[in-house]
Structure formats: structure tokens, C-alpha cells
N, C-alpha and C positions, 0 to 999 in steps of 0.2 A: 504494500499500500504506500508505495513512495510517491512524495507529492500530489495525493490526492485532493485537497485542500481547493474548495469552490471558490471561484469570484462571485459574486452579489450576479452578474452577467449571465455568468454560466448557469448558475440557478436558475435563472429568470427562462433562458434558453431551453433548462429542462421542463419548465415549466408550461413553456409555448407547446412543447411537443406533448404534454400529456393531455393538454385542452384539446389539443387535434388543430389544425391548421383548416382553416377554411379556404384553401385552395391548394394547389398540387407544389406550388413555391415555397419552398421555406422562408419567413422573415430575415433580415438583418441580425437581427440578434440570435437566431439559431445559427446562421450563415456562418457569423464570425467566430462562433465556441464550436465547430459540427467537428471539426479534426481533431480538438485536444477528447472532446467529449465520448467521441467513437472510439479515441485510441483509449480511452478509461474502460472502453465496454459499457456506457452508459446510454449510449442510442447505435442503432444499428439502421442500414438503408436497405429496403426494400427492392427487389427485382425492381419494377416499375417507378424507382427515384424516391419513392415516400419514406420520410422518416419516423421512428418509433423510438417508443423507451424502452431498454433491456430491463428485466428483471432488478438488474443492479440499480438501474437508473431509477426504478419506482419506489426502493427500497432507500438511495438516498434520499430521494423528495420527501418520504412519508418521515425519514428520521428527522428531516430539516423541520418538518412541521411538529414533531412530537417536542423537538428542543426549545421551538418557538412558544410552544403551548406552556413548557415548562418556566420560561420568563415572563410570559403573559401571567400565569395565575400566582408566580412568586411577588408582582407590583400588585396585581387585584384576585382575591379567589373568586368573581364575579366575570372574571374574564370568559366568552365565550370558549369553548373548546368543541372541536367536531367528533362526534362518536366514537369514530373509529379510533383517533389519538386517544381519547379519555378511557375508552377498553384498552388498548395497550398500556397506559401508562398506571392505570390501575390494579392491570394483574402484574408489572412489575413492579408494584407497591413503590410507585414514584408520586404518587398521587390517591387521595381519597376522600370521597363525598362529604359533604355539609350537612348538616340536616337542613341547613334554612336555602341551601342550594349553591352550586359553586364546587370548586374543588378547592382543597388542602394540600399544598406539596409538604410530602413528607421529610424527612430527614435524609432517607435513600435519595428521593429525588433532589434535593437540594446539593448534596454530596455529589449525585450525578453533573449538575450543574457546574460546579465547583472544577471535577475534572474537565469537564467539557474546554470550561474556559482556561486552565491552566494549560490543556494540549494547545490552543489558540496561540499563547503568549509565547508556548516555546517554539513555534514553528517561524 
């Protein structure tokens, strides 16, 4: 996993691909980042030239959504969280539901965020 830290632009490109293009041509954001994302095995090209996410690309986007949700819940326990993300973070004991709605970030969740932040600073 050498140098797989993605830029915001690369994450945006993955998001564009995930949502699906409204036409056959890729947009500028995808075009700028396609070579590197393809090299990292996060996107692939079909025979007809269409670009699609690989399983690895889908996992990277999902993990990014999980991290964003943990950060949002750390700031506000009532922050909206997608159901699939809440289910995953709950199963991993990173969040716990609150009686009045919303979620509490557990000690394990805070430790995971601290580890992620430490890795980001080390790069």
C-alpha cells in the first residue's frame, strides 16, 4: 500500500464515477485522475470505454464516508449519518445510538480517529 493517500480531487473523481456519468465521456476531474486511480486498481475501463469503480474503489469511498461520519458525530451527536455507515460503525463499536436520537462516538471510535489523524500527519 505504498503512497495510496488520495487527494480531494481523486476522491471527487471516484465519486463522479460512483454516481455514474450522464454521457459516455468522462468529465475533466475523472480525466485528470484516471491514470493514477487505474494504476491503484480503484477504477477500470470496460471494452466500450466506460469507466467503472472496482471493489477496491468502492471500499475506499465507503471508508472515507465512515471517517467523515465519525468526525461529524464527534462535533455533533445529532449529525446525519447514512444508514449503511451507521450500521457498519455500530457493528465495529465505533458509535452507539443515543436514546434521544443521534449517535455517540465511543472510546474505540475516538481512538480510531486519532490513529487516522496520526497516520495522516506521518505522511
